C-alpha positions in Angstrom: -2.7 -1.9 20.0 -3.0 0.6 17.1 -1.4 -0.4 13.8 0.0 2.3 11.6 0.9 0.7 8.3 2.3 -2.4 6.7 6.0 -2.4 6.0 7.3 -4.5 3.2 10.3 -6.6 4.1 11.9 -8.3 1.1 9.3 -11.0 0.7 7.7 -10.5 4.2 5.2 -8.0 5.3 4.7 -7.1 8.9 2.1 -4.8 10.4 3.8 -1.9 12.1 2.6 -0.5 15.5 3.0 3.2 15.9 4.0 3.3 19.6 7.5 3.0 21.0 8.6 -0.6 21.8 10.2 -1.3 25.2 13.2 -3.7 24.8 14.8 -5.7 27.5 18.1 -7.5 27.5 16.6 -10.6 25.9 15.0 -8.6 23.1 18.4 -6.9 22.4 20.1 -10.3 22.3 17.5 -11.6 19.9 17.9 -8.5 17.6 21.7 -8.7 17.8 21.7 -12.4 16.8 19.2 -11.8 14.0 21.2 -8.9 12.6 24.2 -11.2 12.4 22.4 -14.3 11.1 18.8 -13.8 9.8 18.6 -17.6 9.0 19.3 -18.8 12.5 16.7 -21.3 13.7 14.4 -20.4 16.5 15.8 -23.2 18.6 19.4 -21.8 18.2 18.2 -18.2 18.7 16.4 -19.2 21.9 19.5 -20.9 23.2 21.6 -17.8 22.5 19.0 -15.5 24.0 18.8 -17.7 27.1 15.1 -18.6 26.8 13.0 -21.5 25.5 11.8 -21.6 21.9 8.1 -20.8 22.3 8.7 -17.4 24.1 11.5 -16.7 21.7 9.2 -17.1 18.7 6.6 -14.9 20.4 9.2 -12.2 21.0 10.5 -12.3 17.4 6.9 -12.0 16.2 6.3 -9.0 18.5 9.6 -7.4 17.2 8.4 -7.9 13.6 4.9 -6.5 14.3 6.4 -3.5 16.0 8.5 -2.6 13.0 11.8 -3.1 14.7 12.4 -6.1 12.4 11.5 -4.8 8.9 12.3 -8.0 7.0 14.9 -10.6 6.1 17.2 -10.7 3.1 20.3 -12.4 1.7 23.5 -10.5 1.6 24.6 -11.1 -2.0 28.0 -10.5 -3.7 27.3 -7.8 -6.2 30.4 -8.4 -8.3 29.8 -12.1 -8.6 26.3 -11.2 -9.9 27.7 -8.9 -12.6 27.5 -5.5 -10.8 31.1 -4.5 -11.0 30.8 -0.9 -9.9 29.3 0.6 -6.8 29.0 4.4 -6.5 27.4 7.1 -4.5 25.6 10.1 -6.0 24.9 13.3 -4.2 22.0 15.0 -5.9 20.8 18.6 -5.5 17.4 19.6 -6.7 16.4 23.1 -8.1 13.7 23.2 -5.5 13.2 21.7 -2.1 9.4 21.8 -2.3 7.9 18.7 -0.9 6.3 17.8 -4.3 9.7 18.0 -6.0 11.4 15.9 -3.3 8.6 13.3 -3.4 8.7 13.2 -7.2 12.4 12.6 -7.4 12.3 9.9 -4.7 9.5 8.1 -6.4 11.4 8.3 -9.8 14.6 6.8 -8.5 12.8 4.2 -6.4 11.9 2.6 -9.8 15.5 2.3 -10.9 16.9 -1.1 -10.2 20.4 0.3 -9.9 19.5 2.5 -7.0 20.0 0.4 -3.9 19.6 3.2 -1.3 18.3 6.8 -1.4 18.5 9.0 1.6 17.3 12.6 2.0 20.2 14.5 3.4 21.1 17.9 5.0 24.1 19.9 3.9 25.7 19.6 0.5 22.8 18.2 -1.4 19.3 16.9 -1.1 19.8 13.2 -1.6 22.6 10.6 -1.1 22.1 7.5 -3.2 24.0 4.2 -3.4 23.9 2.8 -6.9 25.4 -0.2 -8.7 26.4 -0.5 -12.3 27.5 -3.4 -14.5 30.5 -1.4 -15.9 31.8 2.1 -16.5 29.5 2.7 -19.5 26.5 1.7 -17.4 27.6 4.0 -14.6 27.8 6.8 -17.1 24.3 6.0 -18.3 22.9 6.1 -14.8 24.7 9.4 -14.1 23.3 10.9 -17.3 19.8 9.8 -16.3 20.3 11.6 -13.0 21.7 14.7 -14.6 18.8 15.0 -17.1 16.0 14.2 -14.5 13.4 16.9 -13.9 14.4 19.5 -11.3 17.9 18.1 -10.8 20.4 20.9 -10.5 23.6 19.1 -9.5 25.0 15.6 -9.4 28.3 14.5 -7.9 29.3 10.9 -8.1 31.8 9.1 -6.0 32.9 5.6 -7.1 33.7 3.0 -4.5 37.2 1.6 -4.8 37.0 -1.0 -2.1 34.5 -1.8 0.7 36.4 -1.4 4.0 33.6 -1.8 6.6 30.1 -3.0 6.0 27.9 -3.6 9.1 24.2 -4.4 9.0 21.8 -3.1 11.6 22.7 -1.0 14.6 24.7 -1.5 17.8 22.6 -3.2 20.4 
């Protein structure tokens, strides 16, 4: 099976196969359970999936190697860790040349406050989710964005309250 690349997964690294992975109902149950509880034991996961532990472990490893499972992480409470503000930034660049897009993405990937950065269509070039310790820190991050090379426009939207937060995708 051809391997395309290695995908980092928050402390784990799995080789990623380039072809489409065929999923059956058991694979979908396994993925659904792992999306809900990444720390579930293989024995419990196997029971919920309706199979014995050895084939369950083989399936999980196949899902990791295929890139469907990109890694495992802890869902931490940002506010309890001192990150009082979460905000989104819509960023428009002066140019949509690939070099400009890549340069901007590489720059913000280095910022610890940037938790997500998506290239978007309509209304901007990037949508970013950021965290800040307080309002002054949020202003500093916004100023860094505004003054970054090739940035033409920045609009920030501060989160008031998280209403729905689901991990993964429907299975």
